[in-house]
N, C-alpha and C positions, 0 to 999 in steps of 0.2 A: 504494500500500500504506500502510495506517495503521501506527502504531507497534506496535499489538497483534499484527498479523500477522507482523511481523519477529521479535517476541519468541517467538511460537509456533514458528517455525522453529528458533530456538536451543534452546527447550525440547525439541523433538522430537529434535534432535541430542544433547542431554544424555541424554534417555531412551534413545536408541539406544546411546550409550556405556555407560550403566549396565547395560543388558541384555547387551551384548557382554562386559563385564568380569565380570559375574556368571556368564554361561555359560562363560567361559574358566576361572574358578575352579572351577566344578563339574566341568568336563572334567578339569582337573588333579587334583582330589581323587579322581576315579574312576580316573585313568590311573596314578597313582603306585603303588597296590597291584598293578595288573596288570603293571607293570614288574618288581616284585619277584617275583611268582609268575605267569609267563606262561601263557596258555591258548591253545587252538586257535582259529584265525581263520577266519571264514566269508568266504572271498575273493569268492565270487560276489555276495553281498549288499553287500560293500564296494565292488565295482566299479560295481554298479547305483546305489548311493547317490552315489558320486563323479560319475558321468555326470549324474545328475539335478541335483546341486549345481552343476556347471559350466554346465548349460543354464539353470538359474534365475538364477545370478549373471550370466551373459552377457546374459540378457533384461533384468535390472535395470540393468546397466551401460548398455546402449543406450537404455533408457527414460529414465534420469536424466542422460544425457550432455548434454542441452541445457537442463538446469534452471538457474534463476536464484537459488535460495536458497543460503545459505552452505554448508549440508551437501551440496548437490548440486554445488557448484563444486569440492569437494574431489576429485571423480572426474576432473576434467579436468587 
């Protein structure tokens, strides 16, 4: 690996962290008003999305478990 490829892995980890932090702030900004004024929940839709999320995250975990980059080593 040349120096450029190692740096690319770190930039992708930084990009992922920025996306996760931005998404978390967006979810919090939308969730706080709903805590103050609760609404009816669509439970069937929530269960289906939760199952889909577990499947996708499990696939990603097993796919990246043997990785050698710094961001992939965090999983082990």
